[in-house]
N, C-alpha and C positions, 0 to 999 in steps of 0.2 A: 308224746308230743315232740320230744327231741328227734325221734326218727322222722317224723313228718317234716320238721324244719330242715333236717339234713337232706331228705329226699327232694324237697322243693329247691334247695340250694343247688344240688347236683343237677337237677333238671334245667335250671336256669343257666348253669355253667356249660353243660354238655350239649344240650339240644335246643335251648330256648332262643331261637333266632326269629325276631319279628320282621315283618315286611319292611318296616321303616329302617332297619339296620342293614338289610341287603340292598345294594344299589349299584348301578353303573353310573359313573359321573365323568363329566368333561371339565377341564380346568385350563386356566391360563395364568401365567405369572410374569412379573417384572422384577428385576433385581439388579444386583451389582456383582460382577465377577472380578477377581483379582488374579493376575498372572505374575508369578515370581520366576525370574530367570537371571542367572548369574548375579545373584545378590542385588538385583534391581526388581522393582515391582511397579505395576500400574493397574489402576482400577477403571472399569468401564461398565456400561449398562448391559443387561442381558434380558432375554425373554424366552418363554417356552410354552408348550401346549402339552396337556396331560389327558390320557384316557385311563380311567381306573375302575376297579370293581371291588366293592367292599363285601366280603363274605359274611361278616358278623361285626359285633361291637369291637373286636380286638384284632382283626386281620383284614388287610386289603392288599391288592396287587396293582401296580401301575406301569404303564408304558409312557415314556416321556421323550419329546424331542425339544432340544434347546439350542439356541444360538447364544453361546457363552460370551462372545464379545470380540472386539477388534482392539489391538494394542500396538503401540510403537515403542520398542525397546531395543537397545544395543544397535541402532542404525537399521533395524529391520521392522517390517510390519507383520503382525501375527493375527490370525483369525481362528477361533475355536468353536466347535459345536459338539453335541453329544446326542446319542440315542441310548435310552436307558430302559431296562426292565428291572423292577425291584419289588420287594415285599415290605409292607409296612406293618410293624407291630404297634398297636394302638392302646393307650392307657387312658380311659376316661377319668378326668379329674373333677368334673361336675356334669350336669345334664347336657350342657352345650359345649364344654371345653374338653379338648383331648390333647395329650402329649403323644408324639409318635417318634419312632425310630425307623430308619430306612436302611436296608441293605440290599444290594443288587449287583447287577453286571451292566457295564456301560461300554459303548463303542465311542471313544473320543477321537476327534479329528483335530489336528493342529496344523495349520498352513502358515508357512513363513515365506516372505518375499523381501528381497533386498534389491539393490540397483540392477544387478544383472542375473539374478537367479531366483528360482522359486522351488519350494519343496513342500511336500505334504506328508504327514505322518498320521496313521490311524492305529489305534491300539485299544484292545478290549481289556477291561480290568474291573476289579471290585470297586464299588462306590458305597459310601456311607453318608448318612445325614440324620438330622433330628429337627423336630419342629413342634409347633403348637397349632391346633386348628380350633375354630370357633364356629358353631352352627348358629346362624342368625336368622334363619327362616326354614320352612319345611324342606326346601330344596337347595338352599344356598349355604355355603360355608366359606370362611376366609382362613388363610394359613400364612404363617411365617416360618421359614425353613432355612437352615444352614446346611451346606453340602461340601464335601471334599470330593472333587472330580478325579483325583488321582495325579500321579506324577508321570511326565512324559520325558524319556531320555531323548536328547536331540544331538545329532552329529552334524557338524558343519566344518567349513574349511579351517577354522581356528582351533578346533578341538571338539570337546563334548560338553554338553550342558544338561541341566534337568529343569523342565518347566513344570510348575505346580499351579493348578487352577482351583481356587476355592470360591464359593458363591453363597450369597444370602439372597432370598427372594420373598416377595409378598404376592400371594395369589388368591384367586377365587375359583371355587368349584361349584358346578351345578349338577344335581342328581337328575338323571333322565328317568 
């Protein structure tokens, strides 16, 4: 009997992927992004679109495009966006609720403009995030997520600075 239970558990862990667990999904999110620069910070709204593929109950991959926001700090205007590819590790906490962690690689763009000059900086770097999702219909889920978009070193006429963008968002996903 113990052997049968152990074999059933192994089959569920290793190979038991139902059709409901595997899915391609589209999503959208709205949130708030914070830019920190020279010990100043400002928060603004953000939005994004997601294309994802869930391999099983525990693993998904996503491609995401985001407009992180527009800010005015230190006498200049800043605009940031990101293109991201990431892997999600998923931990079911109930039948409909899941915690997840995100690790990936993102291409962040930060544009700055002041009275007489403009500059643009793009940098690829590691990104991390964590969130919770809730499946409220056969094809629909909602999620809340916190992300760290990375640090961007900036050189300008007065010296060097480091810009940090962090974000929280609320989104909806639809399984295709």
